C-alpha positions as CSV (number, residue, x, y, z in Angstrom):
1,X,-57.8,-45.8,-39.7
2,X,-58.9,-43.0,-42.3
3,X,-58.1,-42.9,-45.9
4,X,-58.9,-40.2,-48.6
5,X,-57.9,-42.4,-51.6
6,X,-60.3,-44.9,-53.2
7,X,-60.3,-48.5,-52.1
8,X,-58.7,-49.8,-55.3
9,X,-55.6,-47.8,-54.5
10,X,-55.5,-48.9,-51.1
11,X,-55.5,-52.6,-52.2
12,X,-52.6,-51.9,-54.6
13,X,-50.7,-50.0,-52.0
14,X,-51.0,-52.6,-49.4
15,X,-50.3,-55.4,-51.9
16,X,-47.0,-53.8,-52.7
17,X,-46.1,-53.9,-48.9
18,X,-47.0,-57.5,-48.6
19,X,-50.0,-56.8,-46.6
20,X,-53.1,-59.2,-46.5
21,X,-56.7,-57.7,-46.0
22,X,-58.6,-59.4,-43.4
23,X,-61.7,-57.4,-43.0
24,X,-63.0,-54.1,-44.4
25,X,-66.1,-52.1,-43.5
26,X,-67.3,-48.6,-44.2
27,X,-69.3,-46.2,-42.0
28,X,-70.3,-42.5,-42.6
29,X,-67.6,-42.0,-45.2
30,X,-64.8,-43.4,-43.4
31,X,-63.1,-46.8,-44.4
32,X,-61.9,-49.0,-41.6
33,X,-59.4,-51.7,-42.5
34,X,-58.1,-54.5,-40.3
35,X,-54.7,-55.8,-41.8
36,X,-52.0,-58.1,-40.9
37,X,-48.5,-58.3,-42.5
38,X,-47.8,-61.4,-44.6
39,X,-45.5,-63.4,-42.4
40,X,-44.1,-65.2,-45.4
41,X,-42.8,-61.9,-47.0
42,X,-39.6,-59.9,-46.6
43,X,-37.4,-62.8,-45.9
44,X,-39.4,-64.6,-43.2
45,X,-38.1,-68.3,-43.0
46,X,-40.8,-71.1,-42.6
47,X,-42.9,-69.5,-39.9
48,X,-45.8,-71.6,-38.6
49,X,-48.4,-70.2,-41.0
50,X,-46.1,-70.5,-44.1
51,X,-46.1,-73.8,-46.2
52,X,-43.2,-75.2,-48.3
53,X,-41.0,-72.1,-47.4
54,X,-37.9,-74.1,-46.5
55,X,-34.8,-72.6,-48.4
56,X,-33.0,-75.2,-50.5
57,X,-30.6,-75.2,-53.4
58,X,-28.7,-77.1,-56.0
59,X,-25.5,-76.7,-57.8
60,X,-24.7,-78.2,-61.2
61,X,-21.9,-78.0,-63.7
62,X,-21.4,-78.5,-67.5
63,X,-19.2,-79.9,-68.8
64,X,-18.6,-82.5,-66.2
65,X,-16.0,-83.7,-66.2
66,X,-14.1,-81.0,-68.0
67,X,-11.1,-81.8,-70.3
68,X,-7.6,-80.4,-69.7
69,X,-5.6,-79.4,-72.9
70,X,-2.1,-80.7,-73.6
71,X,0.3,-78.7,-71.7
72,X,-2.0,-77.3,-69.2
73,X,-3.0,-78.2,-65.6
74,X,-6.6,-77.0,-65.4
75,X,-9.8,-76.7,-67.4
76,X,-13.0,-74.7,-67.1
77,X,-16.7,-75.4,-66.4
78,X,-19.9,-73.5,-66.0
79,X,-21.6,-73.8,-62.6
80,X,-25.5,-73.3,-62.5
81,X,-27.1,-72.5,-59.1
82,X,-30.7,-72.9,-58.2
83,X,-32.2,-71.7,-54.9
84,X,-35.8,-72.3,-53.7
85,X,-37.3,-69.7,-51.3
86,X,-34.2,-67.5,-51.1
87,X,-33.9,-65.0,-48.2
88,X,-34.3,-61.5,-49.7
89,X,-31.2,-59.6,-49.4
90,X,-29.1,-62.6,-48.1
91,X,-25.6,-63.1,-49.5
92,X,-25.0,-65.9,-52.1
93,X,-21.8,-67.2,-53.3
94,X,-19.9,-70.2,-54.6
95,X,-16.7,-71.3,-53.0
96,X,-14.3,-74.1,-53.5
97,X,-12.3,-76.3,-51.0
98,X,-10.4,-74.0,-48.7
99,X,-13.3,-71.4,-48.6
100,X,-12.0,-69.6,-51.7
101,X,-14.9,-67.6,-53.5
102,X,-15.2,-68.3,-57.2
103,X,-18.5,-66.6,-57.9
104,X,-21.2,-64.5,-56.1
105,X,-24.8,-63.4,-56.5
106,X,-28.1,-65.1,-57.3
107,X,-28.1,-63.7,-60.8
108,X,-27.1,-64.7,-63.2
109,X,-27.7,-68.3,-62.3
110,X,-25.1,-69.5,-64.7
111,X,-21.5,-68.8,-63.7
112,X,-19.1,-69.4,-66.7
113,X,-15.2,-69.9,-66.6
114,X,-15.0,-71.7,-63.3
115,X,-11.5,-73.2,-63.1
116,X,-11.1,-76.9,-62.1
117,X,-7.8,-78.3,-61.0
118,X,-6.6,-81.9,-61.7
119,X,-7.9,-84.4,-60.6
120,X,-11.0,-82.8,-59.2
121,X,-12.4,-79.6,-57.4
122,X,-15.3,-79.5,-55.1
123,X,-17.6,-76.3,-55.1
124,X,-20.0,-75.3,-52.6
125,X,-23.3,-73.2,-53.0
126,X,-23.7,-70.9,-49.9
127,X,-26.8,-68.7,-49.1
128,X,-27.5,-66.7,-46.0
129,X,-24.6,-68.3,-44.1
130,X,-25.6,-71.8,-45.0
131,X,-24.3,-74.4,-47.5
132,X,-27.2,-75.5,-49.6
133,X,-25.4,-77.9,-52.0
134,X,-22.0,-79.0,-53.5
135,X,-20.8,-80.4,-56.7
136,X,-17.4,-82.2,-57.4
137,X,-16.1,-81.8,-60.9
138,X,-13.4,-84.1,-62.3
139,X,-10.7,-82.8,-64.6
140,X,-9.3,-85.2,-67.0
141,X,-6.4,-85.1,-69.6
142,X,-7.4,-84.9,-73.2
143,X,-7.1,-88.0,-75.4
144,X,-3.5,-89.0,-76.1
145,X,-2.1,-87.3,-73.1
146,X,-1.5,-88.2,-69.5
147,X,-0.8,-86.3,-66.1
148,X,2.9,-86.1,-65.5
149,X,2.5,-84.5,-62.0
150,X,2.1,-81.0,-63.1
151,X,0.4,-80.9,-66.5
152,X,-1.1,-83.0,-69.2
153,X,1.5,-84.1,-71.7
154,X,1.7,-86.3,-74.7
155,X,2.0,-90.0,-73.5
156,X,5.3,-90.4,-75.3
157,X,6.9,-87.5,-73.4
158,X,5.9,-88.8,-70.0
159,X,8.9,-89.7,-67.7
160,X,9.8,-93.4,-67.7
161,X,12.6,-95.5,-66.5
162,X,14.4,-98.7,-66.1
163,X,15.9,-100.4,-62.9
164,X,17.9,-103.4,-62.4
165,X,19.2,-105.1,-59.3
166,X,21.4,-108.2,-59.7
167,X,21.0,-111.3,-57.6
168,X,24.0,-112.2,-55.5
169,X,25.6,-115.1,-53.9
170,X,26.4,-115.1,-50.1
171,X,29.9,-116.3,-49.3
172,X,30.8,-119.0,-46.7
173,X,30.1,-118.0,-43.2
174,X,28.4,-114.7,-44.4
175,X,24.8,-113.7,-44.1
176,X,24.5,-111.0,-46.8
177,X,25.7,-110.0,-50.2
178,X,25.8,-106.9,-52.3
179,X,23.3,-106.4,-55.2
180,X,24.4,-104.1,-58.0
181,X,21.7,-101.6,-58.8
182,X,21.5,-99.4,-62.1
183,X,18.9,-97.2,-63.4
184,X,18.0,-94.7,-66.1
185,X,15.4,-92.0,-66.3
186,X,13.9,-91.1,-69.7
187,X,12.1,-87.8,-70.3
188,X,12.8,-86.4,-66.8
189,X,10.8,-83.3,-65.7
190,X,12.7,-80.0,-65.6
191,X,13.9,-79.4,-62.0
192,X,13.1,-83.0,-61.0
193,X,15.6,-85.6,-59.9
194,X,14.9,-89.4,-59.6
195,X,15.4,-91.3,-56.4
196,X,16.1,-95.0,-55.7
197,X,14.6,-96.2,-52.4
198,X,14.1,-99.5,-50.7
199,X,11.4,-101.1,-48.7
200,X,11.4,-102.5,-45.1
201,X,13.3,-103.8,-43.1
202,X,15.1,-100.8,-44.0
203,X,12.0,-98.6,-43.6
204,X,11.9,-97.3,-47.2
205,X,15.4,-95.9,-46.9
206,X,16.9,-93.7,-49.7
207,X,19.5,-95.6,-51.8
208,X,20.7,-92.7,-54.0
209,X,19.4,-89.7,-55.9
210,X,20.1,-89.2,-59.6
211,X,18.3,-89.6,-63.0
212,X,20.9,-92.0,-64.2
213,X,23.3,-93.8,-61.7
214,X,24.4,-97.0,-60.1
215,X,24.7,-98.2,-56.5
216,X,25.5,-101.3,-54.4
217,X,23.2,-102.4,-51.5
218,X,23.6,-105.2,-49.1
219,X,20.7,-107.7,-49.0
220,X,20.2,-110.8,-46.8
221,X,19.3,-114.4,-47.5
222,X,15.9,-114.9,-49.1
223,X,15.7,-111.2,-49.5
224,X,12.3,-109.5,-48.8
225,X,13.6,-106.1,-50.1
226,X,12.3,-104.3,-53.2
227,X,14.1,-101.3,-54.8
228,X,12.0,-98.6,-56.5
229,X,12.8,-95.8,-58.9
230,X,10.7,-92.7,-58.3
231,X,10.6,-89.5,-60.4
232,X,8.6,-86.6,-59.1
233,X,6.9,-88.9,-56.5
234,X,5.7,-91.3,-59.3
235,X,7.1,-94.9,-59.3
236,X,8.7,-95.6,-62.6
237,X,10.1,-99.1,-62.0
238,X,11.1,-101.6,-59.3
239,X,13.2,-104.7,-58.8
240,X,13.5,-107.6,-56.5
241,X,17.0,-109.1,-56.3
242,X,17.6,-112.6,-54.7
243,X,20.4,-113.5,-52.4
244,X,21.2,-117.3,-52.1
245,X,24.2,-119.2,-50.6
246,X,27.1,-119.6,-52.8
247,X,27.9,-122.8,-54.6
248,X,31.0,-121.8,-56.6
249,X,33.9,-122.6,-54.1
250,X,32.3,-125.1,-51.8
251,X,28.6,-126.0,-51.5
252,X,27.0,-124.0,-48.7
253,X,23.5,-124.0,-47.3
254,X,21.6,-121.5,-45.0
255,X,21.6,-122.7,-41.4
256,X,19.2,-119.9,-40.2
257,X,21.8,-117.2,-39.6
258,X,24.6,-117.6,-42.3
259,X,25.7,-119.7,-45.1
260,X,27.8,-122.9,-44.0
261,X,29.6,-125.6,-45.8
262,X,27.7,-128.7,-46.6
263,X,28.5,-132.1,-48.1
264,X,26.2,-132.3,-51.2
265,X,23.7,-135.0,-51.2
266,X,24.0,-137.4,-54.2
267,X,20.8,-137.8,-56.1
268,X,19.9,-140.5,-58.4
269,X,18.4,-139.3,-61.8
270,X,15.9,-138.1,-62.7
271,X,15.9,-136.5,-59.2
272,X,18.1,-133.5,-58.7
273,X,19.6,-131.7,-55.8
274,X,17.8,-128.7,-54.3
275,X,20.8,-126.5,-53.3
276,X,18.7,-124.5,-50.7
277,X,17.7,-127.6,-48.8
278,X,20.4,-130.1,-49.8
279,X,17.7,-132.7,-50.6
280,X,16.6,-134.7,-53.7
281,X,13.6,-133.5,-55.6
282,X,12.0,-134.2,-58.9
283,X,12.3,-131.6,-61.6
284,X,8.4,-131.3,-61.5
285,X,8.5,-130.7,-57.7
286,X,11.3,-128.1,-58.2
287,X,9.2,-126.0,-60.7
288,X,6.0,-126.6,-58.5
289,X,7.6,-124.4,-55.6
290,X,8.7,-121.8,-58.0
291,X,12.3,-122.8,-58.6
292,X,14.4,-123.5,-61.7
293,X,15.9,-126.7,-63.0
294,X,19.6,-125.8,-63.8
295,X,21.4,-129.0,-65.0
296,X,21.4,-131.5,-62.1
297,X,20.3,-128.9,-59.4
298,X,17.2,-127.0,-58.3
299,X,17.9,-123.4,-57.8
300,X,15.9,-120.3,-56.6
301,X,17.8,-118.1,-58.8
302,X,20.1,-118.3,-61.7
303,X,23.8,-118.6,-61.1
304,X,25.8,-117.3,-64.0
305,X,29.6,-117.5,-63.9
306,X,31.2,-114.8,-66.1
307,X,32.7,-117.1,-68.7
308,X,29.7,-119.5,-69.1
309,X,27.8,-118.1,-72.0
310,X,25.5,-121.1,-72.3
311,X,24.3,-120.7,-68.7
312,X,24.1,-116.9,-69.2
313,X,21.5,-117.6,-72.0
314,X,19.6,-120.1,-69.9
315,X,19.2,-117.6,-67.1
316,X,18.2,-114.7,-69.6
317,X,15.4,-117.0,-71.0
318,X,14.0,-117.4,-67.5
319,X,13.6,-113.6,-67.1
320,X,15.7,-113.7,-63.9
321,X,18.5,-111.1,-63.1
322,X,22.0,-112.5,-63.8
323,X,24.8,-112.1,-61.3
324,X,28.3,-113.2,-61.2
325,X,29.8,-115.1,-58.3
326,X,33.1,-113.7,-57.2
C-alpha cells in the first residue's frame, strides 16, 4: 500500500475511520501498513474481541410521583434516559402503555413535560428495537382533593350518599317480605346517575336507577342480601336489612321453608323467650349470639309497631333499621 503523505497524517486519517495499526514498516521510500478495522466501532454489538460492550439503559423520572392539581386529571414529569454503548444510528424513543410514543432521540437526555394519567402510567425506553428499561410513575391528587372518577376535586365536593333498607316481618305461611329502600346522592357528577344494586343470590341485580328515589324488594328469612348505592361506579353506601317471622298477629317461627304458627314457650324470669327458636335463654346468652333483649324476648332485629314510640326509641338506640309490621 503506497502513501504520499507523512506518517502522522496517516495515523490521524485511520484513527478517524476507527482503524487500528497492527504493524508498519518502510522500504525504499514506501510505507507498508497492515491494518484491521476496529470491530467495536461503527455500531458493532459485543463481538468476541470487545469487552463490556453490551447495550443497556435506564429510565428515571422527576418528580415521582407527580401531583394532579384540583380540577385536573393528569400531571407532568420529566423523564431522563441513559444508554450505555448505544448503537450508532439506531432509533431511540420512549413509549407508554399501548405503544404510544411520548419522546424520541438520544439527546437531550432529559424529556420534560411528559403527561402522567391517574393513578399511574408506565413508560418504556426503547433502543434499536429492544426495550432497555421502564418506569412507572404514580399520579396523586393534591392535598385537600380526591379523585372523583374523572378528576381531582375538593373533598367537600365529592359525591356522597345515604341508603337505607328497612327490616321486615314475614307473615304467617310466607317465606319472604318486602324491604323498603330509599337513597339520596349528594354532589352527583354531571351526566352520571346513581344505581342501587343487590348481591347474590340475585347475582348483583339492578334494583333501580336514580340519584334520589325509593324502591321495594323482596327478601327471604335470615336475608343474606346486601343493597349497594353506586355512583359513577363508586360505592357510596350499602345496607343489610333483616327478615324475621312476624310476632304481631300470632307468634310464628321459621320451619326451614316458611313462617308457621307456634305456641310460645313460657319462660321463667330472668330467662326470656328467643322468638327465632322458641326457646328460653338468659339475657346474656341472647346478647352473646348477637341478638337484642327487647322486654321479655330475645330478637334478631327490632320490631317497632307504628304507635309505640318507646319501642321506636329503643330500636334507634340499637342502631338497627326500624320496620313496621302490617
